[in-house]
Short mmCIF file of the C-alpha atoms (twelve columns), coordinates in Angstrom:
data_MODEL
# 
_entry.id   MODEL 
# 
loop_
_atom_site.group_PDB 
_atom_site.id 
_atom_site.type_symbol 
_atom_site.label_atom_id 
_atom_site.label_alt_id 
_atom_site.label_comp_id 
_atom_site.label_asym_id 
_atom_site.label_seq_id 
_atom_site.Cartn_x 
_atom_site.Cartn_y 
_atom_site.Cartn_z 
_atom_site.pdbx_PDB_model_num 
ATOM 1   C CA . MET A 1   59.682 1.085  42.767 1 
ATOM 2   C CA . LEU A 2   57.703 2.789  39.891 1 
ATOM 3   C CA . SER A 3   58.634 0.534  37.279 1 
ATOM 4   C CA . GLY A 4   56.380 0.459  34.403 1 
ATOM 5   C CA . LYS A 5   53.588 2.562  36.553 1 
ATOM 6   C CA . ARG A 6   52.041 5.054  34.843 1 
ATOM 7   C CA . ILE A 7   51.578 8.724  35.847 1 
ATOM 8   C CA . LEU A 8   49.135 11.011 34.471 1 
ATOM 9   C CA . LEU A 9   50.966 14.582 35.190 1 
ATOM 10  C CA . ILE A 10  48.498 17.898 34.943 1 
ATOM 11  C CA . ILE A 11  50.320 20.694 35.750 1 
ATOM 12  C CA . GLY A 12  48.781 23.713 36.813 1 
ATOM 13  C CA . GLY A 13  49.466 27.420 35.966 1 
ATOM 14  C CA . GLY A 14  51.816 28.573 38.949 1 
ATOM 15  C CA . ILE A 15  55.262 29.607 39.204 1 
ATOM 16  C CA . ALA A 16  55.873 25.973 40.979 1 
ATOM 17  C CA . ALA A 17  55.289 24.636 37.411 1 
ATOM 18  C CA . TYR A 18  59.215 24.989 36.834 1 
ATOM 19  C CA . LYS A 19  59.497 22.054 39.526 1 
ATOM 20  C CA . SER A 20  57.205 19.603 37.682 1 
ATOM 21  C CA . LEU A 21  59.729 19.649 34.992 1 
ATOM 22  C CA . ASP A 22  62.115 17.911 37.758 1 
ATOM 23  C CA . LEU A 23  59.360 15.791 39.012 1 
ATOM 24  C CA . ILE A 24  59.468 14.554 35.420 1 
ATOM 25  C CA . ARG A 25  62.657 14.002 35.345 1 
ATOM 26  C CA . ARG A 26  62.373 12.009 38.685 1 
ATOM 27  C CA . LEU A 27  59.491 9.773  37.891 1 
ATOM 28  C CA . ARG A 28  61.308 8.922  34.842 1 
ATOM 29  C CA . GLU A 29  64.428 7.878  36.710 1 
ATOM 30  C CA . ARG A 30  62.167 5.392  38.612 1 
ATOM 31  C CA . GLY A 31  61.307 3.530  35.878 1 
ATOM 32  C CA . ALA A 32  57.604 5.663  35.588 1 
ATOM 33  C CA . ALA A 33  55.731 6.461  32.437 1 
ATOM 34  C CA . VAL A 34  54.951 10.308 32.422 1 
ATOM 35  C CA . THR A 35  52.301 11.377 30.084 1 
ATOM 36  C CA . PRO A 36  52.080 15.481 30.335 1 
ATOM 37  C CA . VAL A 37  49.150 17.885 30.155 1 
ATOM 38  C CA . LEU A 38  49.280 21.537 30.642 1 
ATOM 39  C CA . THR A 39  46.626 24.134 31.448 1 
ATOM 40  C CA . LYS A 40  46.564 27.330 29.260 1 
ATOM 41  C CA . ALA A 41  47.816 28.774 32.168 1 
ATOM 42  C CA . ALA A 42  50.942 26.657 32.629 1 
ATOM 43  C CA . GLU A 43  51.985 27.462 29.058 1 
ATOM 44  C CA . GLU A 44  52.902 30.746 30.609 1 
ATOM 45  C CA . PHE A 45  55.579 29.091 33.169 1 
ATOM 46  C CA . VAL A 46  56.644 25.931 30.953 1 
ATOM 47  C CA . THR A 47  56.713 25.112 27.339 1 
ATOM 48  C CA . PRO A 48  54.599 22.355 25.768 1 
ATOM 49  C CA . LEU A 49  58.674 21.505 23.958 1 
ATOM 50  C CA . SER A 50  60.174 21.131 27.131 1 
ATOM 51  C CA . THR A 51  57.621 19.259 28.815 1 
ATOM 52  C CA . ALA A 52  57.281 16.925 25.990 1 
ATOM 53  C CA . ALA A 53  60.643 16.257 25.676 1 
ATOM 54  C CA . LEU A 54  61.739 15.286 29.301 1 
ATOM 55  C CA . ALA A 55  58.563 13.333 29.296 1 
ATOM 56  C CA . GLY A 56  59.914 11.722 26.298 1 
ATOM 57  C CA . GLU A 57  55.938 11.659 25.182 1 
ATOM 58  C CA . LYS A 58  53.625 13.795 23.657 1 
ATOM 59  C CA . CYS A 59  52.369 16.636 25.328 1 
ATOM 60  C CA . TYR A 60  48.729 17.389 25.945 1 
ATOM 61  C CA . ARG A 61  46.587 20.452 25.894 1 
ATOM 62  C CA . HIS A 62  43.532 21.000 24.440 1 
ATOM 63  C CA . LEU A 63  40.131 19.314 25.156 1 
ATOM 64  C CA . PHE A 64  38.905 20.427 21.369 1 
ATOM 65  C CA . ASP A 65  41.572 18.811 19.601 1 
ATOM 66  C CA . LEU A 66  40.321 16.929 16.312 1 
ATOM 67  C CA . THR A 67  43.106 14.451 16.431 1 
ATOM 68  C CA . ASP A 68  43.184 13.390 20.042 1 
ATOM 69  C CA . GLU A 69  39.412 13.504 20.490 1 
ATOM 70  C CA . ALA A 70  38.605 11.319 17.453 1 
ATOM 71  C CA . GLU A 71  38.421 8.369  19.588 1 
ATOM 72  C CA . MET A 72  37.462 10.134 22.884 1 
ATOM 73  C CA . GLY A 73  41.125 10.909 23.892 1 
ATOM 74  C CA . HIS A 74  40.138 12.286 27.297 1 
ATOM 75  C CA . ILE A 75  38.505 9.595  28.318 1 
ATOM 76  C CA . GLU A 76  41.655 7.126  27.470 1 
ATOM 77  C CA . LEU A 77  43.999 9.353  28.903 1 
ATOM 78  C CA . SER A 78  41.962 9.939  32.139 1 
ATOM 79  C CA . ARG A 79  41.838 5.932  32.370 1 
ATOM 80  C CA . ALA A 80  45.083 4.645  31.193 1 
ATOM 81  C CA . ALA A 81  47.001 5.857  34.026 1 
ATOM 82  C CA . ASP A 82  47.704 4.373  37.241 1 
ATOM 83  C CA . LEU A 83  47.779 7.534  39.133 1 
ATOM 84  C CA . VAL A 84  46.422 11.112 38.120 1 
ATOM 85  C CA . VAL A 85  49.010 13.822 39.371 1 
ATOM 86  C CA . VAL A 86  48.381 17.458 39.926 1 
ATOM 87  C CA . ALA A 87  51.696 19.411 40.560 1 
ATOM 88  C CA . PRO A 88  51.526 22.385 40.988 1 
ATOM 89  C CA . ALA A 89  47.629 22.109 41.582 1 
ATOM 90  C CA . THR A 90  46.325 26.005 42.273 1 
ATOM 91  C CA . ALA A 91  43.537 27.864 43.777 1 
ATOM 92  C CA . ASP A 92  42.166 27.682 40.758 1 
ATOM 93  C CA . LEU A 93  42.384 23.950 40.157 1 
ATOM 94  C CA . MET A 94  41.261 22.895 43.182 1 
ATOM 95  C CA . ALA A 95  38.357 25.427 43.265 1 
ATOM 96  C CA . LYS A 96  37.537 23.573 39.628 1 
ATOM 97  C CA . MET A 97  38.090 20.012 41.123 1 
ATOM 98  C CA . ALA A 98  35.594 20.661 44.164 1 
ATOM 99  C CA . GLY A 99  33.164 22.178 42.206 1 
ATOM 100 C CA . GLY A 100 33.390 19.184 39.444 1 
ATOM 101 C CA . HIS A 101 33.789 21.510 36.913 1 
ATOM 102 C CA . ALA A 102 34.992 20.217 33.311 1 
ATOM 103 C CA . GLY A 103 35.568 23.467 30.927 1 
ATOM 104 C CA . ASP A 104 39.177 22.500 29.694 1 
ATOM 105 C CA . LEU A 105 41.150 19.027 29.408 1 
ATOM 106 C CA . ALA A 106 42.393 19.148 33.080 1 
ATOM 107 C CA . SER A 107 39.410 19.585 34.747 1 
ATOM 108 C CA . THR A 108 37.480 17.048 32.247 1 
ATOM 109 C CA . LEU A 109 40.433 14.380 32.827 1 
ATOM 110 C CA . LEU A 110 40.033 14.590 36.506 1 
ATOM 111 C CA . MET A 111 36.057 14.674 35.867 1 
ATOM 112 C CA . ALA A 112 36.392 11.392 34.100 1 
ATOM 113 C CA . THR A 113 39.283 9.147  35.994 1 
ATOM 114 C CA . ASP A 114 38.295 6.435  37.801 1 
ATOM 115 C CA . LYS A 115 42.135 6.234  39.179 1 
ATOM 116 C CA . LYS A 116 43.273 7.833  42.645 1 
ATOM 117 C CA . VAL A 117 44.091 11.365 42.279 1 
ATOM 118 C CA . LEU A 118 46.860 13.056 44.194 1 
ATOM 119 C CA . ILE A 119 47.534 16.987 44.392 1 
ATOM 120 C CA . ALA A 120 50.325 19.084 45.011 1 
ATOM 121 C CA . PRO A 121 49.377 22.699 45.862 1 
ATOM 122 C CA . ALA A 122 51.355 25.209 45.449 1 
ATOM 123 C CA . MET A 123 49.750 29.383 46.113 1 
ATOM 124 C CA . ASN A 124 49.749 32.197 47.956 1 
ATOM 125 C CA . VAL A 125 49.827 31.659 51.470 1 
ATOM 126 C CA . ARG A 126 47.055 34.295 51.760 1 
ATOM 127 C CA . MET A 127 45.157 32.031 48.893 1 
ATOM 128 C CA . TRP A 128 46.065 28.658 51.004 1 
ATOM 129 C CA . LEU A 129 44.400 30.164 53.820 1 
ATOM 130 C CA . HIS A 130 41.095 31.923 52.453 1 
ATOM 131 C CA . ARG A 131 38.117 30.295 53.712 1 
ATOM 132 C CA . ALA A 132 37.315 29.404 49.989 1 
ATOM 133 C CA . THR A 133 40.130 27.588 49.571 1 
ATOM 134 C CA . GLN A 134 39.628 25.372 53.146 1 
ATOM 135 C CA . ARG A 135 36.335 24.829 52.210 1 
ATOM 136 C CA . ASN A 136 37.500 23.376 48.894 1 
ATOM 137 C CA . ILE A 137 39.993 21.327 50.659 1 
ATOM 138 C CA . ALA A 138 37.614 19.812 53.017 1 
ATOM 139 C CA . THR A 139 35.751 19.022 50.093 1 
ATOM 140 C CA . LEU A 140 38.533 17.316 48.124 1 
ATOM 141 C CA . ARG A 141 39.531 15.226 51.142 1 
ATOM 142 C CA . ALA A 142 36.025 14.084 51.375 1 
ATOM 143 C CA . ASP A 143 36.491 13.078 47.912 1 
ATOM 144 C CA . ASP A 144 39.293 11.043 48.713 1 
ATOM 145 C CA . ILE A 145 41.975 12.875 46.939 1 
ATOM 146 C CA . ARG A 146 45.450 12.542 48.141 1 
ATOM 147 C CA . PHE A 147 47.660 15.578 49.225 1 
ATOM 148 C CA . VAL A 148 51.359 15.931 49.500 1 
ATOM 149 C CA . GLY A 149 52.154 19.426 50.985 1 
ATOM 150 C CA . PRO A 150 51.919 22.294 50.842 1 
ATOM 151 C CA . ASN A 151 55.205 23.363 52.679 1 
ATOM 152 C CA . GLU A 152 55.617 26.226 54.556 1 
ATOM 153 C CA . GLY A 153 58.635 28.562 53.466 1 
ATOM 154 C CA . ASP A 154 59.694 32.026 51.268 1 
ATOM 155 C CA . MET A 155 56.813 32.687 48.814 1 
ATOM 156 C CA . ALA A 156 57.864 33.747 45.146 1 
ATOM 157 C CA . CYS A 157 55.762 37.246 45.836 1 
ATOM 158 C CA . GLY A 158 58.030 38.020 48.950 1 
ATOM 159 C CA . GLU A 159 55.228 36.472 51.521 1 
ATOM 160 C CA . TYR A 160 56.267 33.563 54.276 1 
ATOM 161 C CA . GLY A 161 53.997 30.669 55.282 1 
ATOM 162 C CA . PRO A 162 52.219 27.497 53.926 1 
ATOM 163 C CA . GLY A 163 51.824 27.331 50.415 1 
ATOM 164 C CA . ARG A 164 55.251 26.302 48.839 1 
ATOM 165 C CA . MET A 165 54.728 23.320 46.395 1 
ATOM 166 C CA . ALA A 166 56.385 20.130 47.944 1 
ATOM 167 C CA . GLU A 167 59.604 19.463 46.365 1 
ATOM 168 C CA . PRO A 168 59.851 16.961 43.590 1 
ATOM 169 C CA . LEU A 169 61.119 13.854 45.466 1 
ATOM 170 C CA . GLU A 170 58.378 14.867 48.191 1 
ATOM 171 C CA . ILE A 171 55.987 14.254 45.531 1 
ATOM 172 C CA . VAL A 172 57.868 11.074 44.132 1 
ATOM 173 C CA . ALA A 173 57.240 9.804  47.819 1 
ATOM 174 C CA . GLY A 174 53.839 10.519 47.840 1 
ATOM 175 C CA . ILE A 175 53.254 8.618  44.654 1 
ATOM 176 C CA . GLU A 176 54.934 5.601  45.858 1 
ATOM 177 C CA . ALA A 177 53.163 5.690  48.877 1 
ATOM 178 C CA . VAL A 178 49.514 5.825  47.011 1 
ATOM 179 C CA . LEU A 179 50.686 3.238  44.451 1 
ATOM 180 C CA . GLY A 180 51.130 1.037  47.512 1 
ATOM 181 C CA . ASP A 181 54.909 1.209  48.174 1 
ATOM 182 C CA . GLY A 182 55.134 3.531  50.848 1 
ATOM 183 C CA . PRO A 183 57.379 3.434  53.814 1 
ATOM 184 C CA . LEU A 184 54.424 1.569  56.015 1 
ATOM 185 C CA . LYS A 185 53.376 -0.913 53.647 1 
ATOM 186 C CA . GLY A 186 52.496 -4.001 55.477 1 
ATOM 187 C CA . ARG A 187 52.188 -2.503 58.886 1 
ATOM 188 C CA . HIS A 188 49.221 -1.763 60.869 1 
ATOM 189 C CA . VAL A 189 48.430 0.852  62.833 1 
ATOM 190 C CA . ILE A 190 45.707 2.171  64.922 1 
ATOM 191 C CA . VAL A 191 44.324 5.430  65.316 1 
ATOM 192 C CA . THR A 192 42.141 6.749  67.738 1 
ATOM 193 C CA . SER A 193 39.927 9.963  67.234 1 
ATOM 194 C CA . GLY A 194 37.167 12.343 68.132 1 
ATOM 195 C CA . PRO A 195 35.367 12.713 71.735 1 
ATOM 196 C CA . THR A 196 33.726 10.277 73.354 1 
ATOM 197 C CA . HIS A 197 29.537 10.755 74.650 1 
ATOM 198 C CA . GLU A 198 28.704 9.421  78.019 1 
ATOM 199 C CA . PRO A 199 25.006 9.570  78.451 1 
ATOM 200 C CA . ILE A 200 23.216 11.312 81.088 1 
ATOM 201 C CA . ASP A 201 20.004 10.269 79.625 1 
ATOM 202 C CA . PRO A 202 18.779 9.043  76.147 1 
ATOM 203 C CA . VAL A 203 19.391 13.229 75.150 1 
ATOM 204 C CA . ARG A 204 21.774 14.382 77.070 1 
ATOM 205 C CA . TYR A 205 25.404 13.063 77.257 1 
ATOM 206 C CA . ILE A 206 28.991 14.507 78.885 1 
ATOM 207 C CA . ALA A 207 31.494 15.152 75.931 1 
ATOM 208 C CA . ASN A 208 34.522 17.862 75.033 1 
ATOM 209 C CA . ARG A 209 34.742 19.999 72.115 1 
ATOM 210 C CA . SER A 210 37.104 17.731 70.171 1 
ATOM 211 C CA . SER A 211 36.232 17.842 66.664 1 
ATOM 212 C CA . GLY A 212 38.204 14.565 65.851 1 
ATOM 213 C CA . ALA A 213 40.037 16.545 63.057 1 
ATOM 214 C CA . GLN A 214 43.601 16.092 64.619 1 
ATOM 215 C CA . GLY A 215 42.991 12.337 64.340 1 
ATOM 216 C CA . THR A 216 41.406 12.074 61.393 1 
ATOM 217 C CA . ALA A 217 44.293 13.883 59.536 1 
ATOM 218 C CA . LEU A 218 46.957 11.377 61.059 1 
ATOM 219 C CA . ALA A 219 44.625 8.126  60.091 1 
ATOM 220 C CA . ARG A 220 44.931 9.569  56.306 1 
ATOM 221 C CA . ALA A 221 48.278 10.509 56.272 1 
ATOM 222 C CA . LEU A 222 49.460 6.639  57.889 1 
ATOM 223 C CA . ARG A 223 47.124 5.489  54.992 1 
ATOM 224 C CA . ASP A 224 49.037 7.683  52.157 1 
ATOM 225 C CA . LEU A 225 52.581 6.137  54.163 1 
ATOM 226 C CA . GLY A 226 51.069 2.862  53.179 1 
ATOM 227 C CA . ALA A 227 49.539 1.706  56.377 1 
ATOM 228 C CA . ARG A 228 46.473 -0.810 56.944 1 
ATOM 229 C CA . VAL A 229 44.911 1.936  59.752 1 
ATOM 230 C CA . THR A 230 42.313 1.012  61.929 1 
ATOM 231 C CA . PHE A 231 40.358 4.099  62.549 1 
ATOM 232 C CA . VAL A 232 38.246 4.133  66.055 1 
ATOM 233 C CA . THR A 233 36.337 7.059  65.987 1 
ATOM 234 C CA . GLY A 234 33.866 8.532  68.283 1 
ATOM 235 C CA . PRO A 235 31.090 10.911 67.218 1 
ATOM 236 C CA . ALA A 236 33.148 13.316 65.688 1 
ATOM 237 C CA . ALA A 237 32.597 16.697 63.616 1 
ATOM 238 C CA . VAL A 238 34.395 15.633 60.584 1 
ATOM 239 C CA . PRO A 239 34.045 12.742 57.841 1 
ATOM 240 C CA . PRO A 240 36.602 10.018 58.499 1 
ATOM 241 C CA . PRO A 241 39.179 9.241  55.569 1 
ATOM 242 C CA . GLY A 242 38.833 6.888  52.580 1 
ATOM 243 C CA . GLY A 243 40.769 3.915  52.428 1 
ATOM 244 C CA . VAL A 244 40.547 3.046  56.058 1 
ATOM 245 C CA . GLU A 245 38.762 0.346  58.556 1 
ATOM 246 C CA . VAL A 246 36.502 2.609  60.197 1 
ATOM 247 C CA . VAL A 247 35.204 1.174  63.645 1 
ATOM 248 C CA . ALA A 248 32.628 4.323  65.207 1 
ATOM 249 C CA . VAL A 249 31.871 4.157  68.785 1 
ATOM 250 C CA . GLN A 250 30.117 6.517  71.164 1 
ATOM 251 C CA . THR A 251 31.554 5.787  74.733 1 
ATOM 252 C CA . ALA A 252 35.073 5.160  76.418 1 
ATOM 253 C CA . VAL A 253 34.265 1.583  77.081 1 
ATOM 254 C CA . GLU A 254 32.918 0.663  73.566 1 
ATOM 255 C CA . MET A 255 36.339 2.416  72.266 1 
ATOM 256 C CA . ARG A 256 38.479 0.425  74.739 1 
ATOM 257 C CA . ASP A 257 36.631 -2.721 73.590 1 
ATOM 258 C CA . ALA A 258 37.251 -1.556 69.893 1 
ATOM 259 C CA . VAL A 259 41.031 -1.064 70.195 1 
ATOM 260 C CA . THR A 260 41.489 -4.442 72.177 1 
ATOM 261 C CA . ALA A 261 39.506 -6.093 68.883 1 
ATOM 262 C CA . ALA A 262 41.739 -4.025 66.733 1 
ATOM 263 C CA . LEU A 263 45.181 -5.466 67.814 1 
ATOM 264 C CA . PRO A 264 47.556 -7.115 66.983 1 
ATOM 265 C CA . ALA A 265 49.107 -3.488 65.709 1 
ATOM 266 C CA . ASP A 266 52.816 -2.446 64.635 1 
ATOM 267 C CA . ALA A 267 51.386 0.847  66.374 1 
ATOM 268 C CA . ALA A 268 48.765 2.729  68.396 1 
ATOM 269 C CA . VAL A 269 48.132 6.080  68.371 1 
ATOM 270 C CA . PHE A 270 45.318 7.755  71.002 1 
ATOM 271 C CA . ALA A 271 44.212 11.097 69.208 1 
ATOM 272 C CA . ALA A 272 41.163 10.981 70.644 1 
ATOM 273 C CA . ALA A 273 39.853 13.162 73.382 1 
ATOM 274 C CA . VAL A 274 38.333 10.193 75.518 1 
ATOM 275 C CA . ALA A 275 36.082 11.278 78.323 1 
ATOM 276 C CA . ASP A 276 37.526 10.704 81.753 1 
ATOM 277 C CA . TRP A 277 34.191 10.168 83.330 1 
ATOM 278 C CA . HIS A 278 31.082 8.082  82.840 1 
ATOM 279 C CA . VAL A 279 27.538 8.855  84.714 1 
ATOM 280 C CA . VAL A 280 27.041 5.607  86.769 1 
ATOM 281 C CA . ASN A 281 23.274 6.360  87.185 1 
ATOM 282 C CA . ALA A 282 22.260 7.511  83.926 1 
ATOM 283 C CA . SER A 283 18.791 7.200  82.987 1 
ATOM 284 C CA . GLY A 284 17.090 5.047  80.437 1 
ATOM 285 C CA . SER A 285 14.487 7.912  80.257 1 
ATOM 286 C CA . LYS A 286 14.735 11.775 79.325 1 
ATOM 287 C CA . MET A 287 14.974 13.749 82.898 1 
ATOM 288 C CA . LYS A 288 12.691 16.085 83.594 1 
ATOM 289 C CA . LYS A 289 12.345 19.281 85.802 1 
ATOM 290 C CA . ASP A 290 9.889  18.685 88.312 1 
ATOM 291 C CA . GLY A 291 9.628  22.486 89.590 1 
ATOM 292 C CA . SER A 292 11.403 21.785 92.620 1 
ATOM 293 C CA . GLY A 293 14.679 23.547 91.694 1 
ATOM 294 C CA . LYS A 294 16.826 20.703 92.647 1 
ATOM 295 C CA . SER A 295 19.429 19.532 89.828 1 
ATOM 296 C CA . PRO A 296 19.626 15.790 89.608 1 
ATOM 297 C CA . GLU A 297 22.074 14.012 91.478 1 
ATOM 298 C CA . LEU A 298 24.752 12.364 89.070 1 
ATOM 299 C CA . ASP A 299 27.180 9.978  90.225 1 
ATOM 300 C CA . PHE A 300 30.241 9.841  88.163 1 
ATOM 301 C CA . ALA A 301 33.120 6.959  87.909 1 
ATOM 302 C CA . GLU A 302 36.708 6.766  85.892 1 
ATOM 303 C CA . ASN A 303 36.182 5.693  82.239 1 
ATOM 304 C CA . PRO A 304 39.128 2.982  81.428 1 
ATOM 305 C CA . ASP A 305 42.433 4.506  80.442 1 
ATOM 306 C CA . ILE A 306 42.522 2.973  76.958 1 
ATOM 307 C CA . LEU A 307 46.328 4.440  76.236 1 
ATOM 308 C CA . ALA A 308 47.972 3.144  79.699 1 
ATOM 309 C CA . THR A 309 45.810 -0.205 79.015 1 
ATOM 310 C CA . VAL A 310 47.533 -0.872 75.687 1 
ATOM 311 C CA . ALA A 311 51.156 1.193  76.905 1 
ATOM 312 C CA . SER A 312 51.348 -1.433 79.819 1 
ATOM 313 C CA . MET A 313 50.506 -4.760 78.275 1 
ATOM 314 C CA . LYS A 314 52.737 -7.794 78.635 1 
ATOM 315 C CA . LYS A 315 52.218 -9.588 75.702 1 
ATOM 316 C CA . GLY A 316 50.846 -7.924 72.103 1 
ATOM 317 C CA . ARG A 317 51.929 -4.360 72.807 1 
ATOM 318 C CA . PRO A 318 52.345 -2.542 69.559 1 
ATOM 319 C CA . LYS A 319 55.932 -1.426 69.209 1 
ATOM 320 C CA . LEU A 320 55.284 2.220  69.540 1 
ATOM 321 C CA . VAL A 321 52.658 3.682  71.291 1 
ATOM 322 C CA . VAL A 322 51.706 7.403  71.226 1 
ATOM 323 C CA . GLY A 323 49.557 9.429  73.160 1 
ATOM 324 C CA . PHE A 324 48.014 12.715 73.327 1 
ATOM 325 C CA . ALA A 325 47.933 15.264 75.979 1 
ATOM 326 C CA . ALA A 326 45.685 18.540 75.479 1 
ATOM 327 C CA . GLU A 327 46.604 20.684 78.381 1 
ATOM 328 C CA . THR A 328 45.594 24.312 79.534 1 
ATOM 329 C CA . ASP A 329 48.378 25.009 82.112 1 
ATOM 330 C CA . ASP A 330 52.107 24.024 82.413 1 
ATOM 331 C CA . VAL A 331 51.356 21.468 78.798 1 
ATOM 332 C CA . GLN A 332 55.183 20.150 79.114 1 
ATOM 333 C CA . ALA A 333 55.376 19.165 82.505 1 
ATOM 334 C CA . HIS A 334 52.291 17.712 82.334 1 
ATOM 335 C CA . ALA A 335 52.680 15.988 79.194 1 
ATOM 336 C CA . GLU A 336 56.238 14.463 80.454 1 
ATOM 337 C CA . ALA A 337 54.651 13.165 83.503 1 
ATOM 338 C CA . LYS A 338 51.633 11.576 81.677 1 
ATOM 339 C CA . ARG A 339 54.033 10.035 79.691 1 
ATOM 340 C CA . ALA A 340 55.682 8.366  82.306 1 
ATOM 341 C CA . ARG A 341 52.445 7.672  84.200 1 
ATOM 342 C CA . LYS A 342 51.128 6.014  81.198 1 
ATOM 343 C CA . LYS A 343 54.204 4.118  80.032 1 
ATOM 344 C CA . CYS A 344 53.707 5.132  76.524 1 
ATOM 345 C CA . ASP A 345 56.717 5.552  74.095 1 
ATOM 346 C CA . TRP A 346 55.873 9.575  72.747 1 
ATOM 347 C CA . ILE A 347 53.185 11.965 73.636 1 
ATOM 348 C CA . VAL A 348 52.107 14.850 71.176 1 
ATOM 349 C CA . ALA A 349 50.988 17.801 73.453 1 
ATOM 350 C CA . ASN A 350 49.115 20.989 72.986 1 
ATOM 351 C CA . ASP A 351 47.856 24.311 74.475 1 
ATOM 352 C CA . VAL A 352 43.842 23.939 74.382 1 
ATOM 353 C CA . THR A 353 43.019 26.764 76.428 1 
ATOM 354 C CA . PRO A 354 40.198 29.016 74.191 1 
ATOM 355 C CA . ALA A 355 42.404 31.666 73.365 1 
ATOM 356 C CA . THR A 356 44.728 29.150 71.080 1 
ATOM 357 C CA . GLY A 357 41.494 27.817 68.914 1 
ATOM 358 C CA . ILE A 358 43.471 24.741 68.513 1 
ATOM 359 C CA . MET A 359 40.406 22.588 70.059 1 
ATOM 360 C CA . GLY A 360 38.010 22.341 66.974 1 
ATOM 361 C CA . GLY A 361 40.105 24.610 64.767 1 
ATOM 362 C CA . THR A 362 42.195 23.878 61.855 1 
ATOM 363 C CA . GLU A 363 45.724 24.259 62.808 1 
ATOM 364 C CA . ASN A 364 47.579 22.681 65.993 1 
ATOM 365 C CA . ALA A 365 51.024 24.153 67.828 1 
ATOM 366 C CA . VAL A 366 52.365 20.652 68.952 1 
ATOM 367 C CA . THR A 367 55.555 19.576 71.444 1 
ATOM 368 C CA . LEU A 368 56.464 15.704 70.626 1 
ATOM 369 C CA . ILE A 369 57.791 14.486 73.793 1 
ATOM 370 C CA . THR A 370 59.887 11.267 73.394 1 
ATOM 371 C CA . GLY A 371 62.275 9.522  75.321 1 
ATOM 372 C CA . ASN A 372 65.100 11.856 73.603 1 
ATOM 373 C CA . GLY A 373 63.569 15.068 75.288 1 
ATOM 374 C CA . ALA A 374 60.758 17.384 73.843 1 
ATOM 375 C CA . GLU A 375 60.697 18.762 70.128 1 
ATOM 376 C CA . GLU A 376 58.520 21.820 70.125 1 
ATOM 377 C CA . TRP A 377 56.897 22.437 66.605 1 
ATOM 378 C CA . PRO A 378 55.620 25.492 64.972 1 
ATOM 379 C CA . ARG A 379 51.976 25.979 64.636 1 
ATOM 380 C CA . LEU A 380 51.157 24.475 61.189 1 
ATOM 381 C CA . PRO A 381 47.899 23.133 59.610 1 
ATOM 382 C CA . LYS A 382 46.554 19.763 61.461 1 
ATOM 383 C CA . ASP A 383 46.961 18.158 58.092 1 
ATOM 384 C CA . GLU A 384 50.702 19.223 58.272 1 
ATOM 385 C CA . VAL A 385 50.848 18.339 61.790 1 
ATOM 386 C CA . ALA A 386 49.639 14.447 60.656 1 
ATOM 387 C CA . ARG A 387 51.797 14.213 57.974 1 
ATOM 388 C CA . ARG A 388 55.431 15.155 60.189 1 
ATOM 389 C CA . LEU A 389 53.959 12.914 62.756 1 
ATOM 390 C CA . ALA A 390 53.470 9.887  60.462 1 
ATOM 391 C CA . VAL A 391 56.450 10.521 58.861 1 
ATOM 392 C CA . ARG A 392 58.150 10.122 62.255 1 
ATOM 393 C CA . ILE A 393 56.299 7.285  63.087 1 
ATOM 394 C CA . ALA A 394 56.904 5.462  59.667 1 
ATOM 395 C CA . GLU A 395 61.057 6.064  60.689 1 
ATOM 396 C CA . SER A 396 60.317 4.649  63.957 1 
ATOM 397 C CA . LEU A 397 59.151 1.360  62.805 1 
ATOM 398 C CA . VAL A 398 61.657 0.871  60.073 1 
# 
């Protein structure tokens, strides 16, 4: 699958660098050529000799190498590859990437490349969760940098949590997906995301606290597995991912029409938090207080049920229809009832009581409900929830 592909592998300075040696071997087994680049810190963990021996190519280390730079070698390296991979991507390297620094060979290559970039983060759990790192992650995602991992588990320092570098075969799968050979290649998936805004008047509306972060992460994860994604999004607080077809909507009716227009699809995932009602007598001009102390009378009507409509289609129904259930009490019971009532295949349920911080936050704790029962997942970053769900979707469509 990777035969003839050229990978520029930048190895950062962390204990996980030893995994990159196995990654080189795995890539070469699949026919890929690997050009390794070591940061100065990486040389504290792996040697240029071992890296070059496994790659079968010269290991690059210095920006100001007279021989290499005689013909602007860093430019040539950055453009000759089919894909740039950073593994491990340390907190320091990610900060340089987010800030646009170019003070050494690795960061200069990343600034000079015109190719896609995939990173495999690896760091201490506290470093991963630090606000500065999370800001950098958001910047890199907005710049269309692809991620694989990190995983959750034991750290070399003795702590436990997210921050372990993805295993070499996971990174290989990520590389295959980015290069267009992922398990969802040729599949079309519709993802809805964000809230809807139902007008009261030209300046006021009914909405909810959904940020759109989970739906956005899911669209990105499906894209990274090779799917063609139609991303139907309400006015979310996070930007849409690159590499997908974005259809921006405001109201539930607009979202229903956009979903219908996007069919047929192999799967449809309804992560949007659609308002249940709209205002029938919305005003065409701004409502004013008249001094009487009386509140305006608003007439409500139910919005279309997009999930139930698509799940109940007799013709053209996607093979897999996935709904989301944001609940505040009896989460699993209400979600199971919703799955049966709306005739969807799966429901992703979560507890959005204010104490959880999930609605509008960066983490999620979900229960995946299918025809085989309920599967409770641990609290994870929304990106990891999206990755796991995307993998399950891919498995179901094989």
